[in-house]
VEXDREN-2710 file (C-alpha; in Angstrom, 1 decimal):
% VEXDREN-2710
k/r/px/py/pz
1/UNK/-0.5/139.0/-238.7
2/UNK/2.8/140.7/-238.3
3/UNK/3.8/142.1/-234.9
4/UNK/4.3/145.8/-234.1
5/UNK/5.8/147.2/-230.9
6/UNK/4.9/150.7/-229.8
7/UNK/7.2/152.4/-227.2
8/UNK/6.7/155.2/-224.7
9/UNK/10.1/156.5/-223.7
10/UNK/11.1/158.2/-220.5
11/UNK/11.3/162.0/-220.6
12/UNK/13.0/163.2/-217.4
13/UNK/13.2/162.4/-213.7
14/UNK/10.2/164.6/-212.8
15/UNK/7.9/163.3/-215.6
16/UNK/4.3/162.5/-214.6
17/UNK/3.4/159.0/-215.7
18/UNK/0.4/159.8/-217.8
19/UNK/-1.2/157.2/-220.0
20/UNK/0.4/157.1/-223.5
21/UNK/-2.8/158.3/-225.1
22/UNK/-1.3/158.7/-228.6
23/UNK/0.0/155.1/-228.6
24/UNK/-3.3/153.5/-227.4
25/UNK/-5.1/155.5/-230.1
26/UNK/-2.6/154.5/-232.7
27/UNK/-2.8/150.8/-231.6
28/UNK/-6.6/150.8/-231.8
29/UNK/-6.4/152.1/-235.4
30/UNK/-3.9/149.5/-236.7
31/UNK/-4.9/146.4/-234.6
32/UNK/-7.2/145.0/-237.3
33/UNK/-4.2/144.6/-239.5
34/UNK/-1.3/144.0/-237.1
35/UNK/-0.7/142.5/-233.7
36/UNK/0.3/145.3/-231.4
37/UNK/2.2/145.4/-228.1
38/UNK/2.8/148.6/-226.1
39/UNK/5.8/148.9/-223.8
40/UNK/6.2/151.9/-221.5
41/UNK/9.8/152.5/-220.5
42/UNK/8.8/154.7/-217.6
43/UNK/7.6/151.5/-216.0
44/UNK/9.3/148.7/-217.7
45/UNK/13.1/148.2/-218.0
46/UNK/14.7/148.3/-221.5
47/UNK/15.5/144.6/-221.1
48/UNK/11.7/143.9/-221.3
49/UNK/11.6/145.6/-224.7
50/UNK/14.7/143.8/-226.0
51/UNK/13.2/140.5/-224.8
52/UNK/9.9/141.2/-226.5
53/UNK/11.7/142.0/-229.7
54/UNK/13.7/138.7/-229.6
55/UNK/10.4/136.8/-229.1
56/UNK/8.1/138.7/-231.4
57/UNK/10.5/139.7/-234.2
58/UNK/8.3/142.7/-235.0
59/UNK/8.0/144.3/-238.4
60/UNK/8.7/147.7/-236.9
61/UNK/9.2/149.4/-233.5
62/UNK/7.5/152.8/-233.2
63/UNK/8.5/155.5/-230.7
64/UNK/6.6/158.6/-229.7
65/UNK/9.1/161.5/-229.5
66/UNK/9.0/164.8/-227.6
67/UNK/11.8/167.4/-227.5
68/UNK/14.1/166.7/-224.6
69/UNK/15.9/163.8/-222.9
70/UNK/13.6/161.1/-224.3
71/UNK/15.4/161.6/-227.6
72/UNK/18.7/160.3/-226.1
73/UNK/16.9/157.2/-224.9
74/UNK/15.2/156.6/-228.2
75/UNK/18.5/156.9/-230.1
76/UNK/20.3/154.5/-227.7
77/UNK/17.5/152.0/-227.7
78/UNK/17.2/152.1/-231.5
79/UNK/21.0/151.5/-231.8
80/UNK/20.8/148.4/-229.7
81/UNK/17.8/147.1/-231.6
82/UNK/19.6/147.7/-234.9
83/UNK/22.8/146.0/-233.8
84/UNK/21.0/142.7/-233.1
85/UNK/18.0/143.0/-235.6
86/UNK/19.0/145.3/-238.5
87/UNK/16.0/144.3/-240.5
88/UNK/13.5/145.8/-237.9
89/UNK/12.4/149.2/-239.0
90/UNK/12.5/152.1/-236.5
91/UNK/9.7/154.6/-236.8
92/UNK/9.3/157.8/-234.8
93/UNK/6.3/160.2/-234.6
94/UNK/5.1/163.0/-232.5
95/UNK/5.7/166.8/-232.1
96/UNK/9.5/166.8/-232.5
97/UNK/9.8/164.7/-235.7
98/UNK/6.9/166.7/-237.1
99/UNK/8.9/169.9/-236.7
100/UNK/12.3/168.4/-237.6
101/UNK/11.7/165.5/-240.0
102/UNK/14.9/165.9/-242.0
103/UNK/17.1/166.4/-239.0
104/UNK/15.5/163.4/-237.2
105/UNK/16.1/161.1/-240.3
106/UNK/19.7/162.0/-240.4
107/UNK/20.2/159.9/-237.3
108/UNK/21.6/156.5/-238.6
109/UNK/19.3/154.4/-236.4
110/UNK/16.0/155.9/-237.4
111/UNK/14.3/154.6/-240.7
112/UNK/11.1/156.6/-240.9
113/UNK/9.3/159.6/-239.4
114/UNK/5.6/160.2/-239.4
115/UNK/4.6/163.9/-239.6
116/UNK/1.5/165.4/-238.0
117/UNK/-1.3/163.0/-237.0
118/UNK/0.1/159.5/-237.2
119/UNK/-2.8/157.0/-237.7
120/UNK/-3.3/157.1/-241.5
121/UNK/0.4/157.5/-242.5
122/UNK/1.6/154.8/-240.0
123/UNK/-0.9/152.2/-241.1
124/UNK/0.0/152.8/-244.8
125/UNK/3.7/152.6/-244.0
126/UNK/3.3/149.3/-242.2
127/UNK/1.4/147.9/-245.1
128/UNK/4.1/149.2/-247.5
129/UNK/6.9/147.6/-245.5
130/UNK/5.0/144.3/-245.4
131/UNK/4.0/144.3/-249.1
132/UNK/6.8/146.4/-250.7
133/UNK/4.6/149.3/-251.9
134/UNK/5.8/152.7/-252.9
135/UNK/6.6/155.1/-250.1
136/UNK/6.0/158.2/-252.3
137/UNK/2.3/157.5/-252.2
138/UNK/2.2/157.9/-248.5
139/UNK/1.6/161.5/-247.4
140/UNK/3.1/162.9/-244.2
141/UNK/5.9/160.4/-244.2
142/UNK/9.7/160.7/-244.2
143/UNK/12.3/158.1/-245.1
144/UNK/15.8/157.6/-246.5
145/UNK/16.5/156.9/-250.2
146/UNK/19.1/154.5/-251.6
147/UNK/21.7/157.1/-251.0
148/UNK/20.7/157.5/-247.4
149/UNK/19.3/161.0/-248.0
150/UNK/16.1/162.1/-246.2
151/UNK/13.0/162.2/-248.4
152/UNK/9.9/163.8/-247.0
153/UNK/6.5/163.6/-248.6
154/UNK/4.4/166.3/-246.8
155/UNK/0.7/166.2/-247.7
156/UNK/-2.2/168.3/-246.5
157/UNK/-3.1/168.1/-242.8
158/UNK/-5.8/165.5/-243.4
159/UNK/-7.0/165.2/-239.9
160/UNK/-9.2/162.2/-238.9
161/UNK/-12.7/162.8/-237.7
162/UNK/-12.4/161.9/-234.1
163/UNK/-15.9/160.4/-234.1
164/UNK/-14.7/157.8/-236.7
165/UNK/-11.7/156.6/-234.5
166/UNK/-12.2/153.4/-232.6
167/UNK/-12.1/153.3/-228.8
168/UNK/-8.4/153.7/-227.7
169/UNK/-6.8/150.3/-226.9
170/UNK/-7.0/150.5/-223.1
171/UNK/-6.7/146.8/-222.9
172/UNK/-3.2/146.9/-224.3
173/UNK/-1.9/148.7/-221.2
174/UNK/-2.0/147.9/-217.5
175/UNK/-4.4/150.7/-216.5
176/UNK/-4.0/150.1/-212.8
177/UNK/-0.3/151.1/-213.0
178/UNK/-1.2/154.5/-214.3
179/UNK/-4.0/154.8/-211.8
180/UNK/-1.6/154.1/-209.0
181/UNK/0.9/156.7/-210.2
182/UNK/-1.7/159.4/-210.8
183/UNK/-3.8/158.9/-207.6
184/UNK/-2.8/160.7/-204.4
185/UNK/-6.0/160.2/-202.4
186/UNK/-7.2/156.7/-201.4
187/UNK/-10.7/157.4/-202.4
188/UNK/-9.7/158.6/-205.9
189/UNK/-8.8/156.5/-208.9
190/UNK/-7.3/158.9/-211.4
191/UNK/-6.7/158.5/-215.1
192/UNK/-6.2/160.9/-218.0
193/UNK/-7.9/160.8/-221.4
194/UNK/-8.8/163.3/-224.1
195/UNK/-12.0/164.4/-225.9
196/UNK/-10.6/166.8/-228.5
197/UNK/-7.4/167.9/-230.2
198/UNK/-6.0/171.2/-231.3
199/UNK/-6.8/174.8/-230.5
200/UNK/-8.0/177.6/-232.8
201/UNK/-6.2/180.5/-231.0
202/UNK/-3.1/182.2/-232.4
203/UNK/-0.7/182.2/-229.4
204/UNK/2.7/183.0/-231.0
205/UNK/4.7/180.5/-228.9
206/UNK/2.4/177.4/-229.2
207/UNK/3.0/174.2/-231.1
208/UNK/-0.6/174.1/-232.3
209/UNK/0.1/176.7/-235.0
210/UNK/2.1/174.1/-237.0
211/UNK/1.1/170.7/-235.6
212/UNK/-2.7/171.1/-235.5
213/UNK/-2.9/174.0/-238.0
214/UNK/-5.1/175.9/-235.5
215/UNK/-7.8/173.4/-236.1
216/UNK/-9.9/172.2/-233.2
217/UNK/-11.7/168.9/-233.7
218/UNK/-13.5/166.9/-231.1
219/UNK/-15.3/163.7/-230.2
220/UNK/-19.0/164.4/-229.9
221/UNK/-20.2/164.9/-226.3
222/UNK/-21.9/161.4/-226.5
223/UNK/-18.7/159.7/-227.7
224/UNK/-16.6/161.4/-225.0
225/UNK/-19.1/160.6/-222.3
226/UNK/-19.3/157.0/-223.5
227/UNK/-15.6/156.6/-223.1
228/UNK/-15.6/158.2/-219.7
229/UNK/-18.4/155.7/-218.7
230/UNK/-16.4/152.8/-220.0
231/UNK/-13.4/153.7/-217.9
232/UNK/-15.6/154.4/-214.9
233/UNK/-17.4/151.0/-215.1
234/UNK/-14.5/148.8/-216.4
235/UNK/-11.6/150.2/-214.3
236/UNK/-13.4/152.0/-211.4
237/UNK/-12.0/155.4/-212.5
238/UNK/-13.7/158.3/-210.6
239/UNK/-11.4/161.2/-211.4
240/UNK/-10.5/162.2/-215.0
241/UNK/-7.8/164.5/-216.1
242/UNK/-9.1/165.6/-219.5
243/UNK/-6.0/166.4/-221.5
244/UNK/-7.5/168.5/-224.3
245/UNK/-5.5/171.5/-225.4
246/UNK/-8.7/173.5/-224.9
247/UNK/-11.7/171.6/-223.7
248/UNK/-14.3/174.4/-224.0
249/UNK/-13.9/175.7/-227.5
250/UNK/-17.5/174.7/-228.0
251/UNK/-19.3/175.6/-224.8
252/UNK/-22.5/173.8/-225.9
253/UNK/-20.6/170.5/-226.4
254/UNK/-19.0/171.0/-222.9
255/UNK/-22.5/171.5/-221.4
256/UNK/-23.9/168.5/-223.2
257/UNK/-20.9/166.4/-222.0
258/UNK/-21.8/167.5/-218.4
259/UNK/-25.5/166.7/-218.9
260/UNK/-24.7/163.2/-220.1
261/UNK/-22.5/162.5/-217.1
262/UNK/-25.3/163.4/-214.8
263/UNK/-27.9/161.5/-216.9
264/UNK/-25.7/158.3/-216.8
265/UNK/-25.5/158.6/-213.0
266/UNK/-21.7/158.7/-213.0
267/UNK/-20.3/159.9/-209.7
268/UNK/-17.0/161.4/-211.0
269/UNK/-14.7/164.4/-210.8
270/UNK/-12.8/165.8/-213.7
271/UNK/-10.3/168.5/-214.6
272/UNK/-9.9/170.4/-217.8
273/UNK/-7.7/173.0/-219.6
274/UNK/-9.4/176.4/-220.3
275/UNK/-8.5/180.0/-221.3
276/UNK/-9.2/182.7/-218.8
277/UNK/-11.6/184.5/-221.2
278/UNK/-13.9/181.4/-221.0
279/UNK/-14.3/181.7/-217.2
280/UNK/-18.0/182.4/-216.8
281/UNK/-19.7/181.9/-213.5
282/UNK/-23.0/180.3/-214.7
283/UNK/-21.2/178.2/-217.3
284/UNK/-18.7/176.8/-214.8
285/UNK/-21.4/176.3/-212.2
286/UNK/-23.3/174.0/-214.6
287/UNK/-20.1/172.0/-215.4
288/UNK/-19.4/171.7/-211.6
289/UNK/-22.7/169.9/-211.1
290/UNK/-21.4/167.1/-213.2
291/UNK/-18.1/166.8/-211.3
292/UNK/-15.9/169.5/-212.8
293/UNK/-13.5/170.5/-210.0
294/UNK/-10.2/171.7/-211.4
295/UNK/-8.9/173.8/-214.3
296/UNK/-5.4/174.2/-215.8
297/UNK/-4.8/177.7/-217.2
298/UNK/-1.9/179.1/-219.3
299/UNK/-1.6/182.7/-217.9
300/UNK/1.9/183.1/-219.4
301/UNK/2.8/186.6/-218.1
302/UNK/1.9/189.4/-215.7
303/UNK/2.7/192.0/-218.3
304/UNK/-0.1/193.2/-220.6
305/UNK/2.5/194.4/-223.1
306/UNK/4.0/190.9/-223.3
307/UNK/0.5/189.3/-223.5
308/UNK/-0.5/191.5/-226.4
309/UNK/2.6/192.3/-228.4
310/UNK/4.8/189.3/-227.9
311/UNK/2.6/186.3/-227.0
312/UNK/-0.5/187.4/-228.8
313/UNK/-2.6/185.5/-226.3
314/UNK/-5.7/187.6/-226.6
315/UNK/-6.1/188.0/-222.8
316/UNK/-5.2/190.6/-220.2
317/UNK/-3.8/190.5/-216.7
318/UNK/-7.2/191.9/-215.5
319/UNK/-9.0/188.9/-217.1
320/UNK/-6.7/186.5/-215.3
321/UNK/-7.4/188.1/-212.0
322/UNK/-11.2/188.0/-212.7
323/UNK/-10.9/184.4/-213.7
324/UNK/-9.2/183.4/-210.5
325/UNK/-11.8/185.3/-208.5
326/UNK/-14.6/183.4/-210.4
327/UNK/-12.9/180.1/-209.6
328/UNK/-12.5/181.0/-206.0
329/UNK/-16.3/181.9/-205.7
330/UNK/-17.1/178.4/-207.1
331/UNK/-14.4/176.6/-205.1
332/UNK/-12.8/175.4/-208.2
333/UNK/-9.1/174.4/-207.9
334/UNK/-6.7/176.0/-210.3
335/UNK/-3.3/175.1/-211.7
336/UNK/-1.7/178.1/-213.4
337/UNK/1.4/178.3/-215.6
338/UNK/3.6/181.3/-216.3
339/UNK/6.8/181.8/-218.4
340/UNK/9.7/184.2/-218.0
341/UNK/12.4/185.2/-220.4
342/UNK/10.1/186.2/-223.3
343/UNK/11.7/188.2/-226.2
344/UNK/12.0/191.9/-225.2
345/UNK/10.7/191.2/-221.6
346/UNK/12.3/193.6/-219.1
347/UNK/13.3/192.8/-215.5
348/UNK/10.4/194.9/-214.4
349/UNK/8.0/192.8/-216.5
350/UNK/9.5/189.6/-215.1
351/UNK/8.8/191.0/-211.6
352/UNK/5.2/191.8/-212.7
353/UNK/4.7/188.1/-213.4
354/UNK/6.1/187.1/-210.0
355/UNK/4.0/189.8/-208.2
356/UNK/0.9/188.6/-210.1
357/UNK/1.4/185.0/-209.0
358/UNK/1.7/186.0/-205.4
359/UNK/-1.4/188.1/-205.7
360/UNK/-3.4/185.3/-207.3
361/UNK/-2.5/182.9/-204.5
362/UNK/-3.8/185.4/-202.0
363/UNK/-7.1/185.7/-203.9
364/UNK/-7.4/181.9/-204.2
365/UNK/-5.4/179.8/-201.8
366/UNK/-6.2/176.6/-203.8
367/UNK/-4.5/178.0/-206.8
368/UNK/-1.4/175.9/-207.5
369/UNK/1.4/177.2/-209.7
370/UNK/3.6/175.3/-212.1
371/UNK/7.4/176.1/-211.8
372/UNK/8.2/179.3/-213.6
373/UNK/9.2/178.0/-217.0
374/UNK/11.9/179.7/-219.1
375/UNK/10.8/180.5/-222.6
376/UNK/12.2/178.2/-225.3
377/UNK/11.8/179.2/-229.0
378/UNK/10.3/176.4/-231.1
379/UNK/10.3/176.2/-234.9
380/UNK/6.8/176.2/-236.3
381/UNK/5.7/179.0/-234.0
382/UNK/5.3/182.6/-235.0
383/UNK/7.6/183.7/-232.2
384/UNK/10.5/181.6/-233.3
385/UNK/11.7/184.0/-236.1
386/UNK/11.7/186.9/-233.6
387/UNK/13.9/184.8/-231.3
388/UNK/16.3/184.0/-234.2
389/UNK/16.4/187.7/-235.1
390/UNK/17.5/188.4/-231.5
391/UNK/20.4/185.9/-231.7
392/UNK/18.9/182.6/-230.8
393/UNK/20.5/179.5/-232.4
394/UNK/18.5/176.3/-232.3
395/UNK/20.2/172.9/-231.9
396/UNK/21.5/171.6/-235.1
397/UNK/21.1/167.8/-234.6
398/UNK/18.8/165.3/-233.0
399/UNK/21.3/164.6/-230.2
400/UNK/21.6/168.3/-229.4
401/UNK/17.8/168.5/-229.0
402/UNK/18.0/165.5/-226.7
403/UNK/20.1/167.5/-224.3
404/UNK/17.7/170.4/-224.4
405/UNK/16.0/171.0/-221.0
406/UNK/13.1/173.3/-220.3
407/UNK/14.5/174.6/-217.1
408/UNK/17.7/175.9/-218.8
409/UNK/18.2/179.4/-220.1
410/UNK/19.4/179.2/-223.7
411/UNK/18.3/182.8/-224.7
412/UNK/21.0/185.2/-225.8
413/UNK/19.0/188.3/-224.7
414/UNK/19.1/187.2/-221.0
415/UNK/22.0/189.0/-219.3
416/UNK/22.1/186.6/-216.3
417/UNK/21.1/183.1/-217.4
418/UNK/22.0/181.5/-214.0
419/UNK/19.6/183.9/-212.4
420/UNK/16.7/182.7/-214.6
421/UNK/17.6/179.1/-213.9
422/UNK/17.6/179.8/-210.2
423/UNK/14.2/181.4/-210.4
424/UNK/12.9/178.3/-212.2
425/UNK/14.5/175.9/-209.7
426/UNK/13.3/177.8/-206.6
427/UNK/9.8/178.7/-207.9
428/UNK/8.1/175.5/-206.6
429/UNK/9.3/176.4/-203.1
430/UNK/8.0/180.0/-203.4
431/UNK/4.5/178.9/-204.6
432/UNK/4.1/176.1/-202.1
433/UNK/1.3/177.1/-199.7
434/UNK/0.2/173.8/-198.2
435/UNK/0.1/172.7/-194.6
436/UNK/0.2/169.3/-193.1
437/UNK/-3.5/169.4/-192.6
438/UNK/-4.2/170.1/-196.3
439/UNK/-1.9/167.3/-197.6
440/UNK/-4.0/164.9/-199.5
441/UNK/-1.3/162.3/-199.6
442/UNK/0.4/161.8/-196.2
443/UNK/2.9/159.1/-197.3
444/UNK/6.3/159.2/-195.7
445/UNK/8.0/160.6/-198.8
446/UNK/5.3/163.4/-199.1
447/UNK/5.7/164.4/-195.5
448/UNK/9.5/164.6/-195.8
449/UNK/9.1/166.6/-199.0
450/UNK/6.6/168.9/-197.3
451/UNK/9.0/169.5/-194.3
452/UNK/11.9/170.2/-196.6
453/UNK/10.0/172.8/-198.6
454/UNK/8.6/174.5/-195.5
455/UNK/12.1/174.9/-194.1
456/UNK/13.4/176.9/-197.1
457/UNK/10.2/178.6/-198.2
458/UNK/10.5/181.8/-196.1
459/UNK/14.0/182.5/-197.5
460/UNK/12.9/181.8/-201.1
461/UNK/9.7/183.8/-200.9
462/UNK/11.7/186.8/-199.6
463/UNK/13.8/186.6/-202.8
464/UNK/10.8/186.5/-205.1
465/UNK/9.0/189.4/-203.4
466/UNK/12.1/191.6/-203.4
467/UNK/13.7/190.5/-206.7
468/UNK/16.8/189.6/-204.8
469/UNK/19.0/186.9/-206.3
470/UNK/22.5/187.4/-204.8
471/UNK/24.2/185.0/-202.4
472/UNK/22.2/182.0/-203.4
473/UNK/23.2/179.7/-200.6
474/UNK/19.8/178.2/-199.9
475/UNK/19.3/177.8/-203.6
476/UNK/22.3/175.5/-203.9
477/UNK/21.1/173.7/-200.7
478/UNK/17.6/173.1/-202.0
479/UNK/18.8/172.0/-205.4
480/UNK/21.2/169.5/-203.7
481/UNK/18.5/168.1/-201.3
482/UNK/16.0/168.0/-204.2
483/UNK/18.2/165.8/-206.3
484/UNK/19.0/163.5/-203.4
485/UNK/15.4/163.2/-202.5
486/UNK/14.3/162.5/-206.1
487/UNK/17.0/159.8/-206.6
488/UNK/16.2/158.2/-203.3
489/UNK/12.5/158.0/-204.1
490/UNK/13.2/156.6/-207.5
491/UNK/15.4/153.9/-206.0
492/UNK/12.7/153.2/-203.4
493/UNK/10.0/152.8/-206.1
494/UNK/12.2/150.5/-208.1
495/UNK/12.9/148.4/-205.0
496/UNK/9.2/148.1/-204.3
497/UNK/8.4/147.3/-207.9
498/UNK/11.0/144.5/-208.0
499/UNK/10.5/142.9/-204.6
500/UNK/6.7/143.3/-204.2
501/UNK/5.4/142.5/-207.6
502/UNK/2.2/140.5/-207.7
END
């Protein structure tokens, strides 16, 4: 059988090293017809990839592509592959090439793009490359014709029944590397996996509108619980980050999943994503009995007008407050996300979001808050056209998208872009409410980080409470120390990896 290499690129200094779930699912789907090797460039140096290519001479190298800095790495890596092995085909898939197939194909080092869900189209493409079949017969595929012009054959969103997919190819990755990166407490062995895809809700900013066509599909509770049990017994995993877009679309399935965990005698904990309008005390109490302990929630804004008219989220600020109160009563941990810079958002509404976050942390001290993200318009979402009408200009090339960062303010309606970027940069300091006693991981680097944040937090919190952004001396200092700390830790981790490998 021919060889295929699948690659997970880096996507920024602060990226969490989650399992490349899409790649291990894809590998499982094609492994009956091709030999598959997975290389994760967040762990392995590029030289390992080039060495594998020299040894295996793969038919194709496939990359998963998100918007952001990973694009630059994919382009540079593909260039080097093509210089030495021009016959090897470069294939990219994922959210970004799905939204920008033509633009992605215009890059000279990329041969094919797979649009939407990859399994069917990628397997057909590989067989076509191997046997010389027609590309036009493959739906949801993009390629270049003899004149080097992009050709894209978009078919219907023919999603695979998740119950028909094979078990992801966990054996093709070093699971313990991911466990080590994701686990902060010695007694916990953490890994992420998913049980469903998509979300049926019409949030105007969300990629699901175009990528998953608002269709939610799921593994049965039995299949999901079986995979959890496999990871529990094979790798000793006892904490699961369930990375579904919306785990509880079907509450009965969620409850059956919980019942099966209990029936199997699995002593585990798990976290999920859920909307605030699904927070129900009795429902969550039943889930908790099976190990449910944490929930991630997109709250988005502290303004009811923004939530209703702009985001079309279908929730209210009052529901968010009630949800946090419910989680507090059950001692369920929370991770909440908010965004600023929405189209038509006023400074008063921005401050409403900040005030709400501060209020929620007082209600539930175990509520952690993601950094305050700055809104970025994305094609394929309903809100994109409104952003364009208000003067937003999207990047016009793949390289430009590669230099696009989520903490930067690209929005023409923001009068003081630097102010928004400072709010994003400082927000982790403002929301930080831990003490030494509550630190779960007391490694040297975590203690240093904790002391650094505690030093600056009172000054930062004053700014957030009073909407005061002038004279940002400590903002520059924290940004400087943060970069030094992150680079030092990265060098330290690399030193340990090189000198203490077993």
